[in-house]
C-alpha positions in Angstrom: 13.3 -5.7 15.6 16.6 -4.2 14.3 16.7 -3.5 10.6 20.0 -4.3 8.9 21.5 -1.3 6.9 23.7 -2.0 4.0 25.5 0.2 1.5 24.0 -0.3 -1.9 26.4 -1.6 -4.6 25.8 -1.7 -8.3 27.2 -4.4 -10.5 29.3 -3.6 -13.5 26.3 -4.6 -15.6 24.0 -2.2 -13.8 26.5 0.5 -14.2 26.8 -0.2 -17.9 23.0 -0.3 -18.4 22.6 3.1 -16.7 25.5 4.5 -18.7 23.9 3.2 -22.0 20.9 5.5 -21.4 23.0 8.6 -20.5 22.5 8.3 -16.7 24.1 11.3 -14.9 26.0 10.0 -11.9 26.4 13.2 -10.2 24.1 16.3 -10.4 24.1 19.3 -8.1 22.8 22.6 -9.6 25.0 22.1 -12.8 28.1 20.9 -10.9 28.6 17.2 -12.1 32.1 16.1 -11.5 34.1 15.1 -8.5 36.9 17.6 -9.6 34.5 20.5 -9.5 33.3 19.7 -6.0 36.9 19.3 -5.0 37.6 22.7 -6.3 34.8 24.2 -4.3 36.2 22.4 -1.2 39.6 24.0 -1.9 37.9 27.4 -2.1 36.1 26.7 1.1 39.3 25.8 2.9 40.9 29.1 1.5 38.0 31.1 2.8 37.5 29.4 6.2 40.9 27.9 6.9 39.7 24.3 7.3 37.8 21.5 5.6 35.2 21.1 8.3 32.2 21.9 6.1 28.8 21.8 7.9 26.7 18.9 6.4 23.8 21.4 5.8 26.0 23.8 3.8 24.1 24.5 0.6 24.7 28.0 -0.7 24.9 29.7 -4.1 28.7 29.9 -3.6 29.1 26.3 -2.3 26.1 24.3 -3.7 25.5 21.1 -1.6 29.1 21.1 -0.5 28.3 19.9 2.9 26.4 16.9 1.7 29.2 16.1 -0.8 31.9 16.3 2.0 29.8 14.1 4.1 29.4 11.6 1.3 33.2 11.5 0.7 33.8 10.7 4.5 31.2 8.0 4.4 32.7 6.5 1.3 36.1 6.5 3.0 34.7 4.8 6.0 33.0 2.2 3.8 36.2 1.4 2.0 38.1 1.2 5.3 35.6 -1.4 6.5 35.7 -3.3 3.2 39.5 -3.4 3.4 39.3 -5.0 6.8 36.8 -7.6 5.5 33.8 -6.0 7.2 30.4 -4.9 5.7 29.9 -1.2 5.4 
C-alpha cells in the first residue's frame, strides 16, 4: 500500500502560538536566520565557484549548509507545485 506524503503546513494560529512561547524557527549551531545561511552560501560560491553544495556538507566553516540548500530547493519546488494548483 502506497503512503501519501504531504508537506506539513502550519496555520497562522499555530504559528502565533509557537511564537508566543519564544519558539526558535531556525536553529543550526548558533546560526538562526535565513540571511546568515545565505551569507554562508555566498562564501561557499566564492570558495568553490558554484552553488552546488553537497547535501551532507556540515563543517565548522559551513554548518549544515548542505541541508539548508536542499531545503531551499525543496521549498521552491513545493511553491512551484502550489502555483500550478498541485499538492507538494
